[in-house]
N, C-alpha and C positions, 0 to 999 in steps of 0.2 A: 504493500500500500504506500502511495506517495505521502511523504511527510510534508504537511503544510505549515507555513509560518504565519501565525496570526499576530499582528501588531495591534495592541490595544492603545489607542491614543487618548482614551477617556481616563482621567485620573480616578483610581479606585483604592479603597481601603483594603487591608489584608483579608478581611472577612469576605468582601465581595470578590476579590481575586481568587480566593479559594473556591467560592461558589462557581465562578466562571470556569476554573480549571476542572472542577468535578463534572460539569456538564459536557465540556468538550473532550475530556478524556486524554489519554496518553498518546493518541495517534497524531496530535498536533504539537507544535512548538509555540508557546506563548511568549511574546516579548511585550513588556510594558514600557511604552515610550517615555513616560515620566521618570522612570528609574534608569533609563539608558544614558550612559555617559555621552557628552556632546560629541566626542571623537568617534563614537560608534553609531550615531544616529543615521548617517548616510548608509552604512552597511545594513543596518536593521531594516530601514525602509526599502532598500533595494531588494532584499530577500523576501519581503512580505508578499503573500498570496491573498491574504484577507486583511482588511483594516476594520477594526471595531471602533467607531468614532462617535462623537457627539457634535462638536462645532469645529469642523475641519479647518476653517480659516484661522481659528485661534490656536489650534493644536499643532499645525504644521507651518513652517516658514514658507514664504512665497517661492523660495528657490527649491523647496523640497518636493513639490508636486511632480517635478520631472523625474524623481527617483522611483515613482510608482509603476515602473514598467512591467513588473511581474504580478501586480495586483489584479485579481480576477473579480473580487467582490468587496464592496464597502457596505458594512452593516451599521446603520445608525442607531444610537440609543434613543433618539427622538423619533416621533412619528412623522413629523414634517421634514421636507427636504429642500425648502426654499433657500436655506443658507448654504447649500452645497455649491462650490465653484465648479460647475460642470465644464466650463470652457478650459479648465486646467487639467481635466482628467482624460486619459485615453478613452476612446470610444468603446473599447472592449470591456470596460469595467461595468459590472452590474452594481447599481446602488439600490439598497433596500431600506425603506423606512420601517420603524418598529410599530407596525399597524396594530391597533387594538390594545397596546400595552397599558394605556392610561384610560381606557374607556369607562370603567366603572366609577372611579372617583370623579371624572369629568361629568358623567351623566348625573351623579348626585349633586354636583355643583350647579349644573344647569337647572335641576329641579328646585334646588334651594333658592336660586335667583328668581326663578319663575314664580314660586310661591310668595317670596318676600315682596315682589312687585305687585302680584295680583291681590295680595292681602294688605298692601300699603304699610308693611311693618315698619320700615325705616321712617317713613313720613309721620306715622302716628307716634312712634317712639320719640321723635324730636319734639312733637307737640306736647307730649306728656312731660318731657324734660323742662318745657316752658310753663308747665302748670295748666295746660289746656287739655281737658278731659272730654273729647268729642265722641261720645258713644253712638252718635247717629251716623257715623261714617259708614258708607256701604263698601263691602269687600266684593271680590269677584269670585264666582264659582267657575272652576275649570272643567268640571264634569260635563260632558256633552259637547265641548268646544273642540276646535281643530288645532293640533300642533303640527306645523310644517317644519320639516327637517331638511335643510339644504346641505347635502353631503351625507349620504347614508352608508358610511363605513362603520368601523367598530364603535366609534363614539355615538354616531347617529342611531345605530341599532340598540345600544345600551340605553340611550335616552328614550327611545320609543317604548321600551319595555316598562320603564318607570312611568312615563306619561299615560300609557294604556292602563296602568294600575290606578290612575286617577279617574279613569273613564273618558279620557280624551281620544279622539279619532286621530289617526296618523296619516299625513300626506308627506311623501318623501321624494327627494330628487337625488339621483346619482348619475354616473356616466352611462350606465347600460339601460336604465329604465326598467330593470328587473331586480327582484329580490325574493328570497325564501322566507323573509320575515313577514309577520302578519301586519299588513297595512291596509288602509282604506283607499289609498291612491299611491302609485309609484310612477315617476316620469323622469325625464332628463332636464337639463337646463333649458331646453326648448319649452318646457312646461312651467317655467319659473313664474310667469305672471299668474297662471292659474293657482299655483300653490300659495304664492304670497297674498293674493287677493282673497283666498279662501280661509287663511289661517288666523287664529286668534293669538297664537304664540308662534314665533318664528325662531328657530335655532340654527345658527350658522356653525357648521363643523367641517366645511370643505378645506382641503389643503390650499395654500397660497401658490397659485401657478399663474402663467400668462393669462389663462382663460378666466380665472377667478379673481384676479386683482381688480378691485373696484367694481366687482360684479353687482354690488348693491350701491347704487347712487340715487340721485334725486328721483329719477323716473321710477325705480324699483320701490323706493320708500313710499311714493305716492300710490303705488299699486296696493299697498297694505292698508288694512283697516285703520281708521283714525284712532282707535283705542287698542291697537295691537301691542303685544309685548315682544321685543326683539332681544335675543340673547346671542352674544358673540363670544365663543371660546376658541375660535380658530386662529386667525391672525388679524391684526388691526387693518391692514391694507386690503382686506376683502371688502371693506366698507369705506366709502368716501367720508373722510372726517368732517369736512365742511358741510356736506350734504346731511349727515346724521345730526350734527349739532343744530343746523337750521331747522330740520324737520322736528326735532324735539322741542325747540324753542317755539315753533309755530303751532305745534299740536300737543298741548299740555296733557291730553289723555293718552298719548302714545308714550310708551315706556321702554327703556333700554337697560339691559344688564350687560356690562362690559367687563370681560376678564382679559381679553387680548387687546393691547393698545398699539398705537401707531409708532410711538417712540418709547422704547423700553431700555432699561439698563443693560440687559444681556448683550444686545447688539449695538446700541447707540451710546452706552456708557452713562445714560441718564434717563429719567422719566420726565416726559414733558407732553403737554397737549397744546395744540394750536388754538383751541377754543375752550372757554370756561365751562366745561361739562359739569363740574362739581357745584356750580351755582344753580343748576337746574334741579327741581324737586322730583323730576321723573327719570332720574338716572341712578343706577346702583352700580358701583364699581368694586372690583377686586384686583389685586396686584398679580395677575396672570399666575395664580397659584392653584388652579383647579385640579392639577395633577398631584399636588403635594399632600399625601397622607402617609402615615407610617407604613413602611414595608413596600411602598410602590416602586421605589428605585430597584429593590431586589427583584421584584416581579418583572420590571422592564429589562434588567440585565438577563434574567432567566429566559425570557421570550426571545431576546435578540440572540443569545447564545444558541438556543434551539434552532433558530433560523439559519445561523452559520453552520450548525451541524448538518442540517438538511442539505445545504448547498454542497458541503464537502462530500456527502453521500450521493450526490447527483439527483436528489429528490427536489421537485419544484418548491421554491421558496415563496414566502408571502411578502407583500409590500414593495415589490420591484417598481421603481418609478421610471417614467418615460422622460428622458432628458429633454426631448423636444417640448415638453410642457413647461420647461423652465428657461431654456435658452432663447 
C-alpha cells in the first residue's frame, strides 16, 4: 500500500492530534506544520499528498503554494471554501469542505434566533429593564407558517427538522431541486422568488460563491413578506449590506437575525458595519459563533479525518467543491 503524507496545517492540541492519528491509522504519515522547523517546511510541503487545513492563506506563505505539486486533496476543517486561493492551486487538487460538521449547533442557533425575534424577547427585555411592563404585546405563532431555507445542505436539513417540530411547513432551495428530506416544496435558485414571497421565516445557509454573492439584494428583500423574519448564518456577503439595512429601516415589522457579518475579525482583523444595524429594534445579532458548542471542534476534526480516509481508500468523498464556483 502506498504511504501517504498528510500535512496538517491546522494548529491542534495533543489530544486532538491523537484523535486524528487514531482515525487515520498507521498507513499514513502525519506531519504537523506548526511543529515543523522552518528549514524543513519546504521538504514537508513538497512531500504532502493531502493537506488538512482551515485558513490556507494564513497557514501557508504566499511562496509556499508552489510547493504543493504532489498534493492530491485538500480537506478543510471549515464547511465553506470561499477563503481558498484556488488560483494558486494546481488544477488536479481536489478541495473538500467539511459539509455537515456544524449542522446541529447551527440549526439550534437558527431556531433560537427565530424564536427570540418572533416572540420579541430582546425588545421586551429592554422595556422591562426600563420599568415598562407591557403585557399586551402580541407575540407571533410559528405553527402553520412557512420556513424557507435557501441552501438545503447539512445545515438546511438540520434546520428543517427543528422547524417541522414547531409545525412549520418547509420550502427549500438547493442546486439540484431534489431532496430525500420531507419538505413541502423543493426548487432551485430559479424558484427563489416563489420561496421568498411564500415564507414567513427565511434562513440563509448557502455557501458564498460567485453565484450566491449578493444573491439577496433590494429586489429579493422586496419579494419577502413585510413582516418576515430573515436569519443569516452563512456569510455576510450573501446579502447586500446597504440593501438589508435600508429594508429594515423602512419596514419596522421585518426582522433580521444576523450571525454572519460583512467585516469580521477572522479575515479582516476587525469587526465593523457600514450601517448602524444595532440602532434598529428589529435586529438581533450574534458574533458568528453559531458553531461554537463544547465538543464540536472534535466532531469536525473527526468528520474531516473520515473524509480523508475515504479519499485514501478510493471511496467517493463528500463536500468536493467546484473551483469554477469561486474563481
